[in-house]
PDB file with one MODEL, atoms N, CA, C and O in Angstrom:
MODEL        1
ATOM      1  N   UNK A   1      89.397  84.208  82.159  1.00  0.00           N
ATOM      2  CA  UNK A   1      88.175  83.463  82.358  1.00  0.00           C
ATOM      3  C   UNK A   1      88.523  82.190  83.120  1.00  0.00           C
ATOM      4  O   UNK A   1      89.535  81.546  82.845  1.00  0.00           O
ATOM      5  N   UNK A   2      87.701  81.849  84.049  1.00  0.00           N
ATOM      6  CA  UNK A   2      87.961  80.711  84.911  1.00  0.00           C
ATOM      7  C   UNK A   2      86.759  79.780  84.901  1.00  0.00           C
ATOM      8  O   UNK A   2      85.617  80.235  84.963  1.00  0.00           O
ATOM      9  N   UNK A   3      87.010  78.498  84.825  1.00  0.00           N
ATOM     10  CA  UNK A   3      85.942  77.507  84.909  1.00  0.00           C
ATOM     11  C   UNK A   3      86.088  76.832  86.260  1.00  0.00           C
ATOM     12  O   UNK A   3      87.006  76.034  86.452  1.00  0.00           O
ATOM     13  N   UNK A   4      85.209  77.133  87.191  1.00  0.00           N
ATOM     14  CA  UNK A   4      85.363  76.614  88.539  1.00  0.00           C
ATOM     15  C   UNK A   4      84.362  75.521  88.824  1.00  0.00           C
ATOM     16  O   UNK A   4      83.303  75.450  88.200  1.00  0.00           O
ATOM     17  N   UNK A   5      84.705  74.663  89.779  1.00  0.00           N
ATOM     18  CA  UNK A   5      83.781  73.632  90.216  1.00  0.00           C
ATOM     19  C   UNK A   5      83.186  74.003  91.565  1.00  0.00           C
ATOM     20  O   UNK A   5      82.323  73.291  92.077  1.00  0.00           O
ATOM     21  N   UNK A   6      83.637  75.110  92.146  1.00  0.00           N
ATOM     22  CA  UNK A   6      83.155  75.542  93.451  1.00  0.00           C
ATOM     23  C   UNK A   6      81.832  76.288  93.357  1.00  0.00           C
ATOM     24  O   UNK A   6      81.174  76.510  94.374  1.00  0.00           O
ATOM     25  N   UNK A   7      81.439  76.673  92.165  1.00  0.00           N
ATOM     26  CA  UNK A   7      80.200  77.396  91.966  1.00  0.00           C
ATOM     27  C   UNK A   7      79.016  76.489  92.276  1.00  0.00           C
ATOM     28  O   UNK A   7      79.068  75.286  92.022  1.00  0.00           O
ATOM     29  N   UNK A   8      77.974  77.053  92.813  1.00  0.00           N
ATOM     30  CA  UNK A   8      76.769  76.284  93.116  1.00  0.00           C
ATOM     31  C   UNK A   8      76.251  75.605  91.859  1.00  0.00           C
ATOM     32  O   UNK A   8      76.130  76.230  90.806  1.00  0.00           O
ATOM     33  N   UNK A   9      75.950  74.324  91.980  1.00  0.00           N
ATOM     34  CA  UNK A   9      75.473  73.535  90.852  1.00  0.00           C
ATOM     35  C   UNK A   9      74.145  74.090  90.339  1.00  0.00           C
ATOM     36  O   UNK A   9      73.262  74.446  91.119  1.00  0.00           O
ATOM     37  N   UNK A  10      74.025  74.154  89.032  1.00  0.00           N
ATOM     38  CA  UNK A  10      72.774  74.595  88.422  1.00  0.00           C
ATOM     39  C   UNK A  10      71.709  73.526  88.628  1.00  0.00           C
ATOM     40  O   UNK A  10      71.996  72.330  88.587  1.00  0.00           O
ATOM     41  N   UNK A  11      70.493  73.968  88.847  1.00  0.00           N
ATOM     42  CA  UNK A  11      69.363  73.069  89.118  1.00  0.00           C
ATOM     43  C   UNK A  11      68.451  72.969  87.905  1.00  0.00           C
ATOM     44  O   UNK A  11      68.571  73.759  86.969  1.00  0.00           O
ATOM     45  N   UNK A  12      67.557  72.019  87.918  1.00  0.00           N
ATOM     46  CA  UNK A  12      66.571  71.866  86.843  1.00  0.00           C
ATOM     47  C   UNK A  12      65.727  73.135  86.725  1.00  0.00           C
ATOM     48  O   UNK A  12      65.263  73.469  85.635  1.00  0.00           O
ATOM     49  N   UNK A  13      65.529  73.828  87.810  1.00  0.00           N
ATOM     50  CA  UNK A  13      64.715  75.047  87.793  1.00  0.00           C
ATOM     51  C   UNK A  13      65.464  76.255  87.212  1.00  0.00           C
ATOM     52  O   UNK A  13      64.838  77.278  86.934  1.00  0.00           O
ATOM     53  N   UNK A  14      66.780  76.162  87.024  1.00  0.00           N
ATOM     54  CA  UNK A  14      67.543  77.246  86.393  1.00  0.00           C
ATOM     55  C   UNK A  14      67.330  77.166  84.894  1.00  0.00           C
ATOM     56  O   UNK A  14      67.551  76.120  84.283  1.00  0.00           O
ATOM     57  N   UNK A  15      66.899  78.275  84.298  1.00  0.00           N
ATOM     58  CA  UNK A  15      66.503  78.286  82.897  1.00  0.00           C
ATOM     59  C   UNK A  15      67.379  79.214  82.069  1.00  0.00           C
ATOM     60  O   UNK A  15      67.885  80.217  82.571  1.00  0.00           O
ATOM     61  N   UNK A  16      67.552  78.874  80.812  1.00  0.00           N
ATOM     62  CA  UNK A  16      68.320  79.670  79.854  1.00  0.00           C
ATOM     63  C   UNK A  16      67.661  81.035  79.681  1.00  0.00           C
ATOM     64  O   UNK A  16      66.449  81.130  79.488  1.00  0.00           O
ATOM     65  N   UNK A  17      68.470  82.088  79.751  1.00  0.00           N
ATOM     66  CA  UNK A  17      67.944  83.448  79.578  1.00  0.00           C
ATOM     67  C   UNK A  17      67.487  83.727  78.146  1.00  0.00           C
ATOM     68  O   UNK A  17      66.758  84.691  77.909  1.00  0.00           O
ATOM     69  N   UNK A  18      67.903  82.899  77.193  1.00  0.00           N
ATOM     70  CA  UNK A  18      67.527  83.123  75.800  1.00  0.00           C
ATOM     71  C   UNK A  18      66.249  82.371  75.437  1.00  0.00           C
ATOM     72  O   UNK A  18      65.317  82.958  74.887  1.00  0.00           O
ATOM     73  N   UNK A  19      66.202  81.066  75.745  1.00  0.00           N
ATOM     74  CA  UNK A  19      65.090  80.253  75.244  1.00  0.00           C
ATOM     75  C   UNK A  19      64.244  79.578  76.321  1.00  0.00           C
ATOM     76  O   UNK A  19      63.185  79.030  76.015  1.00  0.00           O
ATOM     77  N   UNK A  20      64.691  79.609  77.572  1.00  0.00           N
ATOM     78  CA  UNK A  20      63.919  79.017  78.647  1.00  0.00           C
ATOM     79  C   UNK A  20      64.172  77.537  78.886  1.00  0.00           C
ATOM     80  O   UNK A  20      63.556  76.941  79.769  1.00  0.00           O
ATOM     81  N   UNK A  21      65.079  76.928  78.106  1.00  0.00           N
ATOM     82  CA  UNK A  21      65.434  75.520  78.339  1.00  0.00           C
ATOM     83  C   UNK A  21      66.265  75.418  79.615  1.00  0.00           C
ATOM     84  O   UNK A  21      66.691  76.432  80.167  1.00  0.00           O
ATOM     85  N   UNK A  22      66.492  74.198  80.079  1.00  0.00           N
ATOM     86  CA  UNK A  22      67.294  74.019  81.282  1.00  0.00           C
ATOM     87  C   UNK A  22      68.692  74.589  81.074  1.00  0.00           C
ATOM     88  O   UNK A  22      69.330  74.336  80.052  1.00  0.00           O
ATOM     89  N   UNK A  23      69.162  75.359  82.048  1.00  0.00           N
ATOM     90  CA  UNK A  23      70.476  75.988  81.964  1.00  0.00           C
ATOM     91  C   UNK A  23      71.567  75.010  82.386  1.00  0.00           C
ATOM     92  O   UNK A  23      71.441  74.321  83.398  1.00  0.00           O
ATOM     93  N   UNK A  24      72.624  74.961  81.607  1.00  0.00           N
ATOM     94  CA  UNK A  24      73.791  74.152  81.911  1.00  0.00           C
ATOM     95  C   UNK A  24      75.050  75.003  82.027  1.00  0.00           C
ATOM     96  O   UNK A  24      76.119  74.486  82.350  1.00  0.00           O
ATOM     97  N   UNK A  25      74.934  76.298  81.766  1.00  0.00           N
ATOM     98  CA  UNK A  25      76.081  77.197  81.847  1.00  0.00           C
ATOM     99  C   UNK A  25      75.699  78.472  82.576  1.00  0.00           C
ATOM    100  O   UNK A  25      74.635  79.046  82.346  1.00  0.00           O
ATOM    101  N   UNK A  26      76.592  78.905  83.466  1.00  0.00           N
ATOM    102  CA  UNK A  26      76.424  80.170  84.176  1.00  0.00           C
ATOM    103  C   UNK A  26      77.632  81.037  83.835  1.00  0.00           C
ATOM    104  O   UNK A  26      78.777  80.610  83.982  1.00  0.00           O
ATOM    105  N   UNK A  27      77.365  82.245  83.382  1.00  0.00           N
ATOM    106  CA  UNK A  27      78.425  83.165  83.001  1.00  0.00           C
ATOM    107  C   UNK A  27      78.370  84.364  83.939  1.00  0.00           C
ATOM    108  O   UNK A  27      77.371  85.083  83.986  1.00  0.00           O
ATOM    109  N   UNK A  28      79.434  84.569  84.674  1.00  0.00           N
ATOM    110  CA  UNK A  28      79.506  85.693  85.606  1.00  0.00           C
ATOM    111  C   UNK A  28      80.195  86.860  84.915  1.00  0.00           C
ATOM    112  O   UNK A  28      81.338  86.745  84.472  1.00  0.00           O
ATOM    113  N   UNK A  29      79.493  87.979  84.826  1.00  0.00           N
ATOM    114  CA  UNK A  29      80.017  89.201  84.244  1.00  0.00           C
ATOM    115  C   UNK A  29      80.102  90.253  85.341  1.00  0.00           C
ATOM    116  O   UNK A  29      79.551  90.053  86.423  1.00  0.00           O
ATOM    117  N   UNK A  30      80.768  91.352  85.090  1.00  0.00           N
ATOM    118  CA  UNK A  30      80.892  92.414  86.089  1.00  0.00           C
ATOM    119  C   UNK A  30      79.522  92.941  86.515  1.00  0.00           C
ATOM    120  O   UNK A  30      79.342  93.338  87.667  1.00  0.00           O
ATOM    121  N   UNK A  31      78.570  92.948  85.608  1.00  0.00           N
ATOM    122  CA  UNK A  31      77.246  93.491  85.901  1.00  0.00           C
ATOM    123  C   UNK A  31      76.220  92.472  86.359  1.00  0.00           C
ATOM    124  O   UNK A  31      75.067  92.832  86.599  1.00  0.00           O
ATOM    125  N   UNK A  32      76.606  91.209  86.487  1.00  0.00           N
ATOM    126  CA  UNK A  32      75.663  90.170  86.903  1.00  0.00           C
ATOM    127  C   UNK A  32      75.969  88.860  86.211  1.00  0.00           C
ATOM    128  O   UNK A  32      77.075  88.646  85.715  1.00  0.00           O
ATOM    129  N   UNK A  33      74.970  87.981  86.184  1.00  0.00           N
ATOM    130  CA  UNK A  33      75.199  86.671  85.577  1.00  0.00           C
ATOM    131  C   UNK A  33      74.169  86.369  84.510  1.00  0.00           C
ATOM    132  O   UNK A  33      73.063  86.908  84.510  1.00  0.00           O
ATOM    133  N   UNK A  34      74.562  85.495  83.602  1.00  0.00           N
ATOM    134  CA  UNK A  34      73.679  85.005  82.555  1.00  0.00           C
ATOM    135  C   UNK A  34      73.631  83.492  82.668  1.00  0.00           C
ATOM    136  O   UNK A  34      74.630  82.856  83.004  1.00  0.00           O
ATOM    137  N   UNK A  35      72.472  82.917  82.388  1.00  0.00           N
ATOM    138  CA  UNK A  35      72.311  81.475  82.363  1.00  0.00           C
ATOM    139  C   UNK A  35      71.988  81.061  80.931  1.00  0.00           C
ATOM    140  O   UNK A  35      71.195  81.704  80.244  1.00  0.00           O
ATOM    141  N   UNK A  36      72.622  79.969  80.498  1.00  0.00           N
ATOM    142  CA  UNK A  36      72.419  79.498  79.134  1.00  0.00           C
ATOM    143  C   UNK A  36      72.224  77.995  79.100  1.00  0.00           C
ATOM    144  O   UNK A  36      72.796  77.272  79.917  1.00  0.00           O
ATOM    145  N   UNK A  37      71.420  77.521  78.158  1.00  0.00           N
ATOM    146  CA  UNK A  37      71.408  76.108  77.826  1.00  0.00           C
ATOM    147  C   UNK A  37      72.744  75.838  77.122  1.00  0.00           C
ATOM    148  O   UNK A  37      73.474  76.777  76.803  1.00  0.00           O
ATOM    149  N   UNK A  38      73.064  74.581  76.883  1.00  0.00           N
ATOM    150  CA  UNK A  38      74.345  74.264  76.245  1.00  0.00           C
ATOM    151  C   UNK A  38      74.440  74.896  74.851  1.00  0.00           C
ATOM    152  O   UNK A  38      75.494  75.404  74.468  1.00  0.00           O
ATOM    153  N   UNK A  39      73.350  74.864  74.106  1.00  0.00           N
ATOM    154  CA  UNK A  39      73.353  75.427  72.749  1.00  0.00           C
ATOM    155  C   UNK A  39      73.674  76.922  72.759  1.00  0.00           C
ATOM    156  O   UNK A  39      74.586  77.359  72.057  1.00  0.00           O
ATOM    157  N   UNK A  40      72.947  77.700  73.534  1.00  0.00           N
ATOM    158  CA  UNK A  40      73.158  79.144  73.548  1.00  0.00           C
ATOM    159  C   UNK A  40      74.455  79.536  74.251  1.00  0.00           C
ATOM    160  O   UNK A  40      75.057  80.553  73.905  1.00  0.00           O
ATOM    161  N   UNK A  41      74.891  78.754  75.223  1.00  0.00           N
ATOM    162  CA  UNK A  41      76.179  79.013  75.860  1.00  0.00           C
ATOM    163  C   UNK A  41      77.319  78.876  74.870  1.00  0.00           C
ATOM    164  O   UNK A  41      78.201  79.732  74.794  1.00  0.00           O
ATOM    165  N   UNK A  42      77.291  77.783  74.109  1.00  0.00           N
ATOM    166  CA  UNK A  42      78.334  77.576  73.102  1.00  0.00           C
ATOM    167  C   UNK A  42      78.248  78.603  71.981  1.00  0.00           C
ATOM    168  O   UNK A  42      79.275  79.045  71.464  1.00  0.00           O
ATOM    169  N   UNK A  43      77.040  78.985  71.604  1.00  0.00           N
ATOM    170  CA  UNK A  43      76.857  79.954  70.531  1.00  0.00           C
ATOM    171  C   UNK A  43      77.373  81.341  70.913  1.00  0.00           C
ATOM    172  O   UNK A  43      77.802  82.098  70.041  1.00  0.00           O
ATOM    173  N   UNK A  44      77.337  81.687  72.206  1.00  0.00           N
ATOM    174  CA  UNK A  44      77.745  83.021  72.656  1.00  0.00           C
ATOM    175  C   UNK A  44      79.110  83.066  73.324  1.00  0.00           C
ATOM    176  O   UNK A  44      79.572  84.141  73.705  1.00  0.00           O
ATOM    177  N   UNK A  45      79.760  81.928  73.472  1.00  0.00           N
ATOM    178  CA  UNK A  45      81.008  81.859  74.233  1.00  0.00           C
ATOM    179  C   UNK A  45      82.098  82.770  73.670  1.00  0.00           C
ATOM    180  O   UNK A  45      82.733  83.505  74.426  1.00  0.00           O
ATOM    181  N   UNK A  46      82.320  82.736  72.384  1.00  0.00           N
ATOM    182  CA  UNK A  46      83.386  83.544  71.777  1.00  0.00           C
ATOM    183  C   UNK A  46      83.164  85.043  72.007  1.00  0.00           C
ATOM    184  O   UNK A  46      84.120  85.786  72.225  1.00  0.00           O
ATOM    185  N   UNK A  47      81.919  85.478  71.958  1.00  0.00           N
ATOM    186  CA  UNK A  47      81.609  86.893  72.163  1.00  0.00           C
ATOM    187  C   UNK A  47      81.759  87.303  73.627  1.00  0.00           C
ATOM    188  O   UNK A  47      82.171  88.425  73.923  1.00  0.00           O
ATOM    189  N   UNK A  48      81.426  86.392  74.537  1.00  0.00           N
ATOM    190  CA  UNK A  48      81.430  86.723  75.961  1.00  0.00           C
ATOM    191  C   UNK A  48      82.775  86.507  76.654  1.00  0.00           C
ATOM    192  O   UNK A  48      83.045  87.139  77.675  1.00  0.00           O
ATOM    193  N   UNK A  49      83.618  85.631  76.123  1.00  0.00           N
ATOM    194  CA  UNK A  49      84.887  85.312  76.774  1.00  0.00           C
ATOM    195  C   UNK A  49      85.710  86.533  77.184  1.00  0.00           C
ATOM    196  O   UNK A  49      86.249  86.545  78.291  1.00  0.00           O
ATOM    197  N   UNK A  50      85.830  87.551  76.345  1.00  0.00           N
ATOM    198  CA  UNK A  50      86.665  88.692  76.728  1.00  0.00           C
ATOM    199  C   UNK A  50      86.166  89.460  77.964  1.00  0.00           C
ATOM    200  O   UNK A  50      86.955  90.141  78.619  1.00  0.00           O
ATOM    201  N   UNK A  51      84.881  89.362  78.286  1.00  0.00           N
ATOM    202  CA  UNK A  51      84.339  90.123  79.417  1.00  0.00           C
ATOM    203  C   UNK A  51      83.859  89.236  80.559  1.00  0.00           C
ATOM    204  O   UNK A  51      83.265  89.722  81.521  1.00  0.00           O
ATOM    205  N   UNK A  52      84.116  87.940  80.454  1.00  0.00           N
ATOM    206  CA  UNK A  52      83.655  86.985  81.456  1.00  0.00           C
ATOM    207  C   UNK A  52      84.605  86.912  82.643  1.00  0.00           C
ATOM    208  O   UNK A  52      85.819  86.803  82.471  1.00  0.00           O
ATOM    209  N   UNK A  53      84.047  86.973  83.846  1.00  0.00           N
ATOM    210  CA  UNK A  53      84.835  86.804  85.064  1.00  0.00           C
ATOM    211  C   UNK A  53      84.937  85.334  85.439  1.00  0.00           C
ATOM    212  O   UNK A  53      85.971  84.886  85.933  1.00  0.00           O
ATOM    213  N   UNK A  54      83.863  84.580  85.204  1.00  0.00           N
ATOM    214  CA  UNK A  54      83.825  83.160  85.540  1.00  0.00           C
ATOM    215  C   UNK A  54      82.851  82.455  84.613  1.00  0.00           C
ATOM    216  O   UNK A  54      81.787  82.988  84.298  1.00  0.00           O
ATOM    217  N   UNK A  55      83.215  81.257  84.176  1.00  0.00           N
ATOM    218  CA  UNK A  55      82.362  80.477  83.291  1.00  0.00           C
ATOM    219  C   UNK A  55      82.174  79.107  83.927  1.00  0.00           C
ATOM    220  O   UNK A  55      83.125  78.334  84.042  1.00  0.00           O
ATOM    221  N   UNK A  56      80.949  78.809  84.339  1.00  0.00           N
ATOM    222  CA  UNK A  56      80.623  77.520  84.949  1.00  0.00           C
ATOM    223  C   UNK A  56      79.885  76.702  83.907  1.00  0.00           C
ATOM    224  O   UNK A  56      78.801  77.082  83.463  1.00  0.00           O
ATOM    225  N   UNK A  57      80.473  75.573  83.514  1.00  0.00           N
ATOM    226  CA  UNK A  57      79.913  74.743  82.448  1.00  0.00           C
ATOM    227  C   UNK A  57      79.572  73.359  82.999  1.00  0.00           C
ATOM    228  O   UNK A  57      80.456  72.597  83.392  1.00  0.00           O
ATOM    229  N   UNK A  58      78.298  73.056  83.021  1.00  0.00           N
ATOM    230  CA  UNK A  58      77.795  71.772  83.494  1.00  0.00           C
ATOM    231  C   UNK A  58      77.259  70.935  82.340  1.00  0.00           C
ATOM    232  O   UNK A  58      76.526  69.971  82.564  1.00  0.00           O
ATOM    233  N   UNK A  59      77.612  71.287  81.123  1.00  0.00           N
ATOM    234  CA  UNK A  59      77.048  70.597  79.958  1.00  0.00           C
ATOM    235  C   UNK A  59      77.466  69.130  79.894  1.00  0.00           C
ATOM    236  O   UNK A  59      76.842  68.352  79.173  1.00  0.00           O
ATOM    237  N   UNK A  60      78.488  68.738  80.617  1.00  0.00           N
ATOM    238  CA  UNK A  60      78.867  67.316  80.645  1.00  0.00           C
ATOM    239  C   UNK A  60      77.752  66.471  81.265  1.00  0.00           C
ATOM    240  O   UNK A  60      77.693  65.264  81.031  1.00  0.00           O
ATOM    241  N   UNK A  61      76.868  67.093  82.053  1.00  0.00           N
ATOM    242  CA  UNK A  61      75.722  66.393  82.634  1.00  0.00           C
ATOM    243  C   UNK A  61      74.776  65.856  81.554  1.00  0.00           C
ATOM    244  O   UNK A  61      74.023  64.915  81.801  1.00  0.00           O
ATOM    245  N   UNK A  62      74.815  66.453  80.359  1.00  0.00           N
ATOM    246  CA  UNK A  62      73.948  66.015  79.281  1.00  0.00           C
ATOM    247  C   UNK A  62      74.314  64.618  78.798  1.00  0.00           C
ATOM    248  O   UNK A  62      73.462  63.911  78.260  1.00  0.00           O
ATOM    249  N   UNK A  63      75.547  64.214  78.980  1.00  0.00           N
ATOM    250  CA  UNK A  63      76.023  62.911  78.482  1.00  0.00           C
ATOM    251  C   UNK A  63      75.807  61.795  79.485  1.00  0.00           C
ATOM    252  O   UNK A  63      76.102  60.638  79.185  1.00  0.00           O
ATOM    253  N   UNK A  64      75.306  62.106  80.651  1.00  0.00           N
ATOM    254  CA  UNK A  64      75.088  61.091  81.676  1.00  0.00           C
ATOM    255  C   UNK A  64      73.677  60.523  81.565  1.00  0.00           C
ATOM    256  O   UNK A  64      72.707  61.262  81.400  1.00  0.00           O
ATOM    257  N   UNK A  65      73.583  59.227  81.655  1.00  0.00           N
ATOM    258  CA  UNK A  65      72.268  58.581  81.521  1.00  0.00           C
ATOM    259  C   UNK A  65      71.578  58.488  82.851  1.00  0.00           C
ATOM    260  O   UNK A  65      70.463  57.974  82.933  1.00  0.00           O
TER     261      UNK A  65
ENDMDL
END
């Protein structure tokens, strides 16, 4: 699993596939990608890590004022 900074930055219009909140994580899988808010990304990380090709985490943006 790789956490890259070269991935296109997530926008306010990118929404979590679970709850519809703003997405801060993009998970690239062999079959496509999933977008998650920080809560759902962290909640599913352990399950998805073994099959993840790339994990883009922008949740540090939440701490910026």
